C-alpha positions in Angstrom: 3.0 -42.3 4.1 6.2 -42.6 2.0 7.2 -41.3 -1.4 10.1 -40.2 -3.5 11.8 -43.6 -3.1 15.1 -43.4 -4.9 18.7 -44.6 -5.0 21.1 -42.3 -3.2 24.8 -41.5 -3.6 25.8 -44.3 -1.2 24.1 -46.9 -3.4 21.3 -47.6 -1.0 17.8 -46.2 -0.9 16.3 -43.0 0.5 12.7 -42.0 0.8 10.5 -39.2 2.1 8.3 -40.3 5.0 5.6 -38.7 7.1 4.4 -40.9 9.8 1.9 -40.4 12.7 3.0 -37.8 15.1 5.3 -36.0 12.5 4.5 -32.5 11.5 6.1 -32.7 8.1 7.8 -35.3 5.9 11.5 -36.0 6.4 14.1 -37.7 4.2 15.1 -41.1 5.5 18.1 -43.2 4.4 18.0 -47.0 4.6 21.1 -48.6 6.0 22.8 -51.3 3.9 21.9 -55.0 4.4 25.1 -57.1 4.6 25.6 -60.6 3.2 24.5 -63.3 5.5 22.0 -61.1 7.4 18.5 -62.4 7.1 16.7 -59.0 6.7 13.7 -58.9 9.1 13.8 -55.1 9.3 15.3 -52.1 7.6 17.2 -49.6 9.8 16.2 -46.1 8.7 17.4 -42.7 9.8 16.6 -39.0 9.2 18.2 -35.9 10.6 16.0 -36.1 13.8 14.7 -39.7 14.0 15.9 -43.3 13.8 13.9 -46.5 13.6 12.9 -49.6 11.7 10.5 -50.7 9.0 9.5 -54.3 9.7 9.6 -56.2 6.4 7.0 -58.8 7.2 4.1 -56.5 8.0 5.2 -52.9 7.3 5.2 -51.7 10.9 7.2 -48.5 11.4 9.0 -48.3 14.8 10.5 -44.9 15.4 12.4 -42.9 18.0 11.0 -39.6 19.3 12.3 -36.5 17.5 15.8 -35.5 18.7 16.8 -32.0 17.6 20.6 -32.7 17.8 20.2 -35.9 15.7 18.9 -39.4 16.5 21.4 -42.2 16.7 21.5 -45.9 17.6 21.2 -45.3 21.4 17.9 -43.5 20.7 16.4 -46.8 19.5 15.8 -47.7 23.1 12.9 -45.3 23.1 11.5 -46.3 19.8 7.9 -47.3 19.6 5.4 -48.5 17.0 4.0 -45.3 15.4 2.6 -46.3 12.0 2.2 -49.0 9.3 3.1 -48.9 5.7 0.4 -49.9 3.2 1.0 -53.1 1.3 1.7 -51.1 -1.8 4.2 -48.9 0.0 6.0 -51.9 1.5 6.2 -53.7 -1.8 7.6 -50.6 -3.6 10.2 -50.1 -0.8 11.3 -53.7 -1.0 11.6 -53.6 -4.8 13.8 -50.5 -4.6 16.0 -52.0 -1.9 16.3 -55.2 -4.0 17.3 -53.2 -7.0 20.3 -51.8 -5.1 21.6 -55.2 -4.0 25.4 -55.3 -4.6 28.5 -56.2 -2.7 30.1 -53.0 -4.0 27.2 -50.5 -3.9 27.8 -46.8 -4.2 28.3 -44.2 -6.8 30.4 -41.4 -5.4 33.7 -43.1 -6.3 35.0 -43.0 -2.7 32.7 -44.9 -0.4 31.4 -48.3 -1.2 29.1 -50.4 1.0 28.1 -54.0 1.2 24.4 -54.1 0.4 24.4 -57.7 -1.0 22.0 -58.9 1.7 19.3 -56.9 0.0 19.0 -59.9 -2.4 16.9 -61.6 0.3 14.5 -58.8 0.9 11.5 -60.6 -0.4 12.3 -63.8 1.7 10.9 -62.3 4.9 7.7 -63.5 6.5 5.9 -62.7 9.7 7.8 -65.6 11.3 11.1 -63.9 10.3 12.0 -66.6 7.7 
């Protein structure tokens, strides 16, 4: 279950998510999608977990909880733990689409390339 989907200071999207096996909801940030990348999945990270949301079907693939922080190398142990509902997936895609920009960010110091988010709705189960 996800909620509180909002634009964060980096110009990308954050949300609160509580998935199977989690005791309480955590705040997840969605990494930017660069130009030229065909988005098949969104990379998400909280303080203790890292994983993906598959854009075609809403599968949530997540690492186990790591108290010292979960990073890219923890993705090796990531497994399918939950699924977003169709409504949750559509809302998440819409928020990510709304942040699409080659110069995203609002803190005046750090800007990210999130222009690949323009193609967020072009994903199918075949990855096209």
